[in-house]
C-alpha positions, 0 to 999 in steps of 0.5 A, spaced: 500 500 499 502 506 498 501 512 501 503 520 502 502 527 505 505 533 504 510 536 509 512 544 508 518 542 511 522 536 515 530 537 520 534 531 522 538 532 527 544 526 525 548 524 531 549 519 537 547 521 546 553 522 549 551 524 558 555 529 558 554 534 550 547 532 548 550 528 541 557 526 539 558 527 532 561 520 529 564 521 522 561 513 516 564 515 511 568 521 510 570 521 501 567 516 496 560 521 494 559 524 490 552 530 493 548 524 498 542 527 499 539 520 504 540 514 506 537 508 510 539 502 514 538 494 514 540 488 517 545 490 512 548 495 513 547 502 510 544 503 503 546 511 502 542 515 495 546 521 491 543 526 488 546 525 481 541 518 482 547 514 484 545 508 489 550 506 495 549 501 499 555 502 505 560 495 507 567 494 509 568 502 511 568 503 503 562 504 498 560 499 493 554 501 488 549 498 487 545 501 482 545 507 479 537 512 477 536 515 472 535 522 474 534 530 473 542 533 471 541 539 468 537 543 473 540 546 479 535 542 484 532 536 481 537 530 483 535 523 487 530 527 493 529 520 497 532 513 497 527 508 503 528 499 503 523 494 505 528 487 505 526 480 509 527 473 509 533 476 504 529 480 499 524 486 498 524 492 495 528 498 493 525 504 492 528 511 490 523 518 489 525 523 484 526 528 479 524 524 472 531 525 466 529 530 461 523 532 464 520 537 471 516 531 474 518 526 479 515 519 480 517 513 485 519 507 482 522 501 486 527 496 484 528 487 486 532 488 492 536 482 493 542 480 500 547 474 500 551 475 506 550 481 507 551 484 500 545 488 496 544 487 489 538 491 486 534 487 480 530 492 474 526 497 475 519 497 476 515 504 475 510 506 481 503 508 476 500 511 481 507 517 483 508 517 476 510 523 475 510 528 480 509 535 478 516 538 481 515 545 478 509 549 475 510 553 469 509 560 472 513 558 479 519 562 483 525 559 478 527 557 486 520 552 487 523 546 492 525 539 490 524 535 497 520 530 500 521 522 503 520 516 502 520 510 507 517 504 509 512 504 515 513 499 519 506 497 517 509 495 511 506 500 507 510 507 502 509 513 505 511 517 500 512 525 503 512 530 498 514 538 497 510 543 497 513 544 490 513 553 492 505 552 493 506 554 501 499 557 502 496 549 499 500 546 503 494 543 508 491 541 502 490 534 501 486 535 495 493 538 492 498 534 489 504 539 489 
């Protein structure tokens, strides 16, 4: 099941708790990725998505390429928006939310995902039709319309997609609008 929702702003703090300072910064990877934009933990480690559409698994403290999503790499801010993983007993799905290549539309696609001895392998793309071509920039909007959002698999196994207000912050809470 796919469920959608809208949001205006999300803020995340990454760190580990420390009794004295509240948070402690512990770098996981210092180099090797181009513009990392999202990450998700799996039983097999960290999966990282780059703005350029590259998807990696962090293995032995180094990024290993899982594949690449064909994203719009021409417009500022366009590209991969987020990744999510639903993996059980060695097989499942990787979901990618991205700006479609050569367009100003967004979509969510899924890729088969398998795990063998902790190494993930990504299969062919399947476009999820209900979310195909979400508008990213509409004619007449400011050139800095936000390319934002999130995609996650909830504890109920459903896919949750948060879409940007696309520069239309007065409509962000209107569930009849897709921004």
